C-alpha positions as CSV (number, residue, x, y, z in Angstrom):
1,M,-22.6,90.4,94.4
2,P,-24.4,88.7,90.7
3,S,-25.0,85.3,90.2
4,L,-23.4,83.5,87.4
5,D,-25.4,81.9,84.7
6,L,-24.0,80.3,81.8
7,V,-26.5,79.5,79.3
8,S,-25.8,76.5,76.6
9,V,-22.1,78.1,76.3
10,S,-20.0,75.9,73.7
11,K,-15.9,76.5,72.9
12,S,-15.1,75.5,69.3
13,Y,-11.6,75.8,67.9
14,G,-10.4,76.1,64.2
15,N,-9.1,72.5,63.9
16,G,-13.0,71.5,64.9
17,H,-12.3,70.2,68.3
18,R,-15.4,71.1,70.3
19,A,-14.0,72.1,73.7
20,V,-17.4,72.8,75.6
21,D,-20.5,71.9,74.5
22,R,-23.9,73.3,75.1
23,L,-23.2,73.8,78.6
24,S,-25.6,75.1,81.1
25,L,-24.9,75.9,84.5
26,R,-26.0,78.7,87.6
27,V,-23.8,79.7,90.0
28,E,-25.3,80.9,93.3
29,P,-23.5,84.6,95.0
30,G,-21.0,83.2,97.6
31,E,-21.3,79.8,96.7
32,L,-17.8,77.8,96.0
33,L,-18.2,75.2,92.8
34,V,-15.8,73.1,92.3
35,L,-15.3,71.9,88.1
36,V,-13.9,68.6,87.8
37,G,-13.3,65.9,85.6
38,P,-10.0,64.3,83.5
39,S,-7.4,66.5,81.7
40,G,-9.0,67.8,78.4
41,C,-12.8,67.6,79.6
42,G,-12.8,71.2,78.9
43,K,-12.7,72.6,82.6
44,S,-10.2,75.2,81.8
45,S,-11.5,76.3,78.8
46,L,-14.7,77.1,80.4
47,L,-12.8,79.3,83.9
48,R,-11.5,81.4,80.5
49,M,-14.4,82.0,78.5
50,I,-15.8,83.0,82.5
51,A,-12.8,85.3,82.5
52,G,-12.9,86.6,79.1
53,L,-9.9,85.0,78.4
54,E,-11.6,83.4,75.6
55,E,-13.8,84.0,73.0
56,V,-17.4,82.2,73.6
57,S,-18.2,80.6,70.3
58,E,-21.7,80.0,71.1
59,G,-24.2,81.1,73.9
60,E,-24.6,83.5,76.8
61,I,-22.7,84.1,80.1
62,R,-24.3,86.4,82.4
63,F,-23.2,88.0,85.4
64,G,-26.6,89.0,87.2
65,D,-28.8,90.5,83.9
66,R,-25.7,91.6,82.2
67,V,-24.8,89.2,79.5
68,V,-20.7,89.5,79.6
69,N,-19.5,87.8,76.1
70,E,-18.0,90.6,74.5
71,L,-16.9,92.1,77.7
72,P,-13.2,92.8,78.1
73,P,-11.6,90.5,81.6
74,R,-10.7,94.1,83.1
75,D,-14.6,95.1,82.8
76,R,-15.8,91.0,84.9
77,D,-14.9,91.8,88.2
78,V,-13.1,88.5,88.2
79,A,-9.8,87.9,90.0
80,M,-7.8,85.0,88.2
81,V,-5.4,82.5,90.4
82,F,-3.4,80.3,88.0
83,Q,-1.4,77.2,88.8
84,N,1.8,78.6,87.8
85,Y,1.3,81.2,90.6
86,A,2.3,84.1,87.6
87,L,4.4,86.1,90.2
88,Y,6.5,89.3,88.5
89,P,9.7,87.8,89.9
90,H,11.8,91.4,90.1
91,M,9.3,92.5,92.5
92,T,8.9,92.4,96.2
93,V,5.7,90.3,97.7
94,F,4.6,93.9,98.8
95,Q,5.2,95.0,95.1
96,N,3.0,91.8,93.3
97,M,-0.4,92.3,95.6
98,A,0.1,96.1,95.2
99,F,0.2,95.9,91.5
100,G,-3.2,95.0,90.6
101,L,-4.7,98.2,93.0
102,E,-1.7,100.4,91.6
103,L,-3.0,100.2,87.9
104,R,-6.8,101.1,88.9
105,K,-4.7,104.0,90.6
106,R,-5.5,103.4,94.1
107,P,-5.0,105.8,97.1
108,R,-1.7,105.0,98.3
109,E,-2.6,104.8,101.7
110,E,-5.2,102.3,101.0
111,I,-2.9,100.2,98.9
112,D,-0.5,99.9,101.6
113,R,-3.3,98.9,104.4
114,V,-5.0,96.5,102.1
115,V,-2.5,94.7,101.4
116,R,-0.8,94.6,104.6
117,E,-4.8,93.5,106.5
118,T,-4.1,90.1,103.4
119,A,-0.6,89.5,103.9
120,S,-1.7,89.2,107.9
121,M,-5.0,86.8,106.9
122,L,-2.4,84.6,104.7
123,G,0.7,84.6,107.1
124,L,2.6,86.8,104.9
125,E,3.1,89.9,106.9
126,T,6.9,88.7,107.7
127,M,7.7,88.7,103.8
128,L,6.8,91.5,102.6
129,S,10.2,92.8,101.2
130,R,11.0,89.8,99.8
131,K,11.1,88.4,96.3
132,P,9.4,85.6,94.7
133,R,12.6,83.0,94.8
134,E,13.1,83.3,97.7
135,L,9.5,81.9,99.0
136,S,9.1,77.9,98.5
137,G,5.6,77.0,96.9
138,G,3.1,77.1,99.6
139,E,4.3,81.0,100.0
140,R,4.0,81.5,96.6
141,Q,0.9,80.3,96.2
142,R,-0.4,82.2,99.0
143,V,0.9,85.3,97.3
144,A,-1.0,84.7,94.4
145,L,-4.2,84.5,96.5
146,G,-3.1,87.2,98.6
147,R,-2.7,89.3,94.9
148,A,-6.2,88.4,94.2
149,M,-7.8,89.0,97.6
150,V,-6.4,92.4,97.7
151,R,-9.1,93.4,94.5
152,K,-11.8,92.1,96.5
153,P,-13.4,90.9,93.5
154,S,-17.2,89.5,93.4
155,L,-15.8,86.6,91.4
156,F,-12.8,84.4,92.2
157,L,-11.4,81.8,89.4
158,F,-9.0,79.2,90.5
159,D,-7.6,77.6,87.3
160,E,-6.0,74.0,89.3
161,P,-3.6,76.5,91.8
162,L,-2.5,73.2,93.9
163,S,-1.1,71.3,91.5
164,N,2.5,72.0,91.5
165,L,2.7,71.7,95.4
166,D,3.3,68.3,97.1
167,A,0.7,66.4,99.0
168,R,1.0,68.2,102.8
169,L,1.2,71.4,101.0
170,R,-2.1,71.2,99.1
171,V,-3.8,69.9,102.7
172,Q,-2.1,73.1,103.8
173,M,-3.6,75.1,101.3
174,R,-6.9,73.5,100.5
175,A,-7.6,75.0,104.6
176,E,-6.2,78.3,103.0
177,I,-8.7,78.5,100.5
178,H,-11.8,77.0,103.0
179,R,-10.9,80.3,104.9
180,L,-10.7,82.4,102.4
181,H,-14.3,81.3,101.5
182,H,-15.9,81.6,104.5
183,R,-14.0,85.0,105.4
184,L,-14.7,87.1,101.8
185,P,-18.2,87.8,100.3
186,A,-17.4,86.1,96.9
187,T,-18.5,83.7,94.7
188,M,-15.8,81.3,94.3
189,I,-15.3,78.7,90.5
190,Y,-12.6,76.4,91.4
191,V,-10.9,74.1,88.9
192,T,-9.2,70.8,89.6
193,H,-8.8,67.6,88.0
194,D,-8.3,65.3,91.3
195,Q,-12.0,64.4,93.1
196,V,-10.4,64.9,96.8
197,E,-9.8,68.6,96.3
198,A,-13.4,68.6,94.5
199,M,-15.1,66.5,97.4
200,T,-13.4,68.3,100.4
201,L,-13.5,72.0,98.8
202,G,-16.8,72.0,96.9
203,D,-20.1,73.4,98.0
204,R,-21.4,72.1,94.8
205,I,-19.0,70.3,92.4
206,A,-19.9,70.1,88.7
207,V,-18.7,67.2,87.1
208,L,-17.1,66.7,83.2
209,Q,-16.7,65.1,80.6
210,G,-15.6,65.6,76.6
211,G,-17.1,69.2,77.2
212,V,-20.2,67.6,78.4
213,L,-21.5,68.5,82.5
214,Q,-22.6,64.8,83.7
215,Q,-23.8,65.8,87.2
216,V,-23.9,68.8,89.0
217,A,-24.4,68.1,93.0
218,D,-23.2,68.2,96.6
219,P,-20.2,65.8,97.5
220,H,-22.8,63.5,99.5
221,T,-24.9,63.4,96.5
222,L,-22.3,62.6,93.7
223,Y,-20.7,59.9,95.6
224,H,-23.8,58.3,96.4
225,R,-26.3,58.9,93.9
226,P,-23.8,59.2,90.5
227,A,-26.0,60.6,87.6
228,N,-24.1,57.8,85.5
229,R,-21.1,54.8,85.4
230,F,-18.5,57.4,84.2
231,V,-19.5,60.0,87.7
232,A,-19.5,56.7,89.9
233,G,-16.3,55.7,88.4
234,F,-14.4,59.1,88.4
235,I,-15.5,60.6,91.9
236,G,-14.4,57.9,94.8
237,S,-10.5,57.0,95.6
238,P,-10.6,53.9,94.8
239,P,-13.6,54.4,92.3
240,M,-16.1,52.4,92.3
241,N,-16.3,48.7,91.0
242,F,-18.5,47.7,88.2
243,L,-19.2,44.2,86.8
244,V,-22.0,42.7,84.6
245,A,-25.0,40.9,85.6
246,R,-27.8,39.6,84.1
247,V,-31.6,40.5,85.4
248,G,-33.8,37.6,84.6
249,D,-37.3,37.5,83.6
250,D,-38.2,37.1,87.0
251,G,-36.2,39.9,88.3
252,I,-33.4,37.9,90.0
253,V,-29.8,38.8,89.6
254,S,-27.1,36.9,88.5
255,L,-23.3,37.3,88.1
256,A,-20.3,35.1,87.3
257,G,-20.1,32.6,89.6
258,A,-22.0,34.6,92.6
259,E,-25.4,33.8,94.3
260,A,-28.4,34.9,92.8
261,F,-30.3,37.7,94.7
262,R,-33.5,39.8,94.2
263,P,-32.3,43.4,95.2
264,R,-34.3,45.3,97.5
265,P,-35.1,47.6,96.7
266,A,-35.1,47.4,93.2
267,P,-35.1,50.6,90.9
268,R,-37.7,50.6,88.2
269,G,-35.1,51.2,85.4
270,L,-33.7,47.4,86.6
271,V,-37.2,46.3,86.8
272,D,-37.4,47.5,83.3
273,R,-34.6,45.7,82.2
274,R,-35.4,42.2,82.7
275,G,-33.7,39.9,80.4
276,G,-30.9,41.9,79.8
277,D,-27.7,43.0,80.7
278,V,-27.0,45.7,83.4
279,V,-23.8,47.1,85.2
280,M,-24.1,46.7,89.0
281,G,-21.8,49.0,90.9
282,V,-20.6,48.7,94.8
283,R,-18.4,51.4,96.3
284,P,-14.8,49.1,98.2
285,E,-16.1,50.3,101.8
286,D,-19.2,48.3,101.1
287,I,-18.0,45.3,100.4
288,A,-17.5,42.7,103.3
289,L,-15.6,39.6,104.3
290,A,-18.5,38.5,106.0
291,A,-21.9,38.8,105.8
292,S,-23.5,40.9,107.5
293,G,-27.6,40.8,107.1
294,P,-29.2,40.3,103.5
295,G,-26.5,40.2,100.7
296,A,-24.8,38.6,98.0
297,G,-21.8,36.4,98.5
298,I,-19.2,36.0,95.8
299,P,-16.0,33.8,96.0
300,A,-12.4,35.7,96.0
301,T,-9.0,35.3,95.5
302,L,-6.3,38.0,97.0
303,D,-4.2,39.7,94.3
304,V,-3.0,42.7,95.8
305,A,-2.6,44.3,100.1
306,E,-2.0,47.7,99.7
307,P,-1.5,48.8,103.7
308,L,-2.0,52.5,103.7
309,G,-1.5,52.8,107.9
310,N,-5.4,54.2,108.2
311,E,-6.6,51.5,105.8
312,T,-6.1,48.4,104.1
313,L,-7.1,48.1,99.8
314,L,-7.7,44.5,99.0
315,H,-7.4,43.3,95.3
316,W,-9.8,40.4,94.5
317,S,-9.7,38.4,91.4
318,T,-13.4,36.9,90.9
319,P,-15.2,35.1,88.4
320,A,-17.3,38.0,87.7
321,G,-14.5,40.5,87.5
322,P,-11.7,42.1,89.7
323,L,-12.8,43.8,92.8
324,V,-11.4,46.3,95.5
325,S,-12.2,46.4,98.9
326,R,-10.9,48.1,102.2
327,L,-10.8,47.3,105.4
328,A,-10.2,49.5,108.7
329,G,-6.7,50.0,110.1
330,E,-3.7,47.8,109.6
331,Q,-5.5,44.6,108.9
332,S,-4.3,42.7,105.9
333,M,-4.2,39.3,104.6
334,A,-2.0,36.9,102.5
335,V,-1.9,37.1,98.8
336,G,-3.7,34.5,97.4
337,A,-5.7,34.4,100.6
338,R,-9.3,33.1,99.6
339,A,-13.0,34.5,101.0
340,T,-16.5,34.9,100.2
341,L,-17.3,38.5,99.4
342,H,-20.6,39.9,100.9
343,F,-22.3,43.5,99.6
344,A,-25.1,44.6,101.3
345,F,-28.4,45.4,98.9
346,E,-29.0,48.8,99.8
347,K,-25.3,50.2,98.9
348,L,-25.6,48.9,95.4
349,R,-25.4,51.1,92.5
350,W,-27.4,50.2,88.9
351,F,-26.5,51.4,85.3
352,D,-27.4,50.6,81.9
353,A,-25.1,48.7,80.5
354,E,-24.7,50.4,77.3
355,T,-25.3,54.2,78.1
356,G,-24.0,54.0,81.7
357,S,-27.0,56.4,83.1
358,A,-28.0,55.3,86.3
359,L,-31.0,53.1,86.9
360,E,-33.0,55.2,89.4
361,G,-36.7,55.7,90.5
362,E,-39.1,53.5,93.2
363,G,-39.3,49.7,91.6
364,A,-41.1,46.2,92.6
């Protein structure tokens, strides 16, 4: 099972649009890597270049030691699962799953065995004689997965396969893909715009914006140590809160209407911006209505309360800007209520006000 290396890969179209811009990335053998980002960020273009469905404008795609830029899709040992299932409506489930093996002229006994084994793994064994129109959306997606699985490719490519399903089926199919990844010795690349899917599925996640790779890391690192403000705002639901802060010459940080404070620890990048503005980021779950240990407080008025059963999201107005906080369970407050919000120093993230880059490193 070879690794996949993307070396300064770019994709440009005739109208001058650059969908992917000098992207370099390694996918390890057996890894499930998720490509995530907003619509138009280049993730599907990148996936189609890996599959051989789009030409590479610049750079190289390597499977192990072999450059595959000019290799046709059928010779890349890649299976792709699409958003729209792409099943043949006149064929049964069995015929849809067997079609790729028949094109490769595999023996009939082998085709029958492999299709039935795969159907059993996916819970489709009682549906092999049905046509796609007789199946639910989740069942059709399982057939599409099965059609890819029977080929036993070294690389699976998933192009937003769950976006047509309802919320319950999406959770169910995420579990199916998890099980598939653990059962099969194959590398998987999964494209989605849904950061919840990305966080729950990926061994690592590559975040794209405007065709540029912003950060690639495991879910924990992406959430707690984002490389820049875009990643911090894209990963997490609801996203990270951002407030503009002023760093004094003495290292004291001030927010409009809030208590001034000296962050501990203070990253080196924050110390270097004394006398200027920075952006402070804080996750909703890291905002409390009462002080718990060292922290900074800011007065707030409740605008909206969103009870979600297992938690309640509170939307606040503050002198420094809007904030969203999270309460566990079904706690709530009346709209218009006033409170002082506190956030602990060690949970804060800091970003350059102009570039959006995270301010990291040891500081004073």
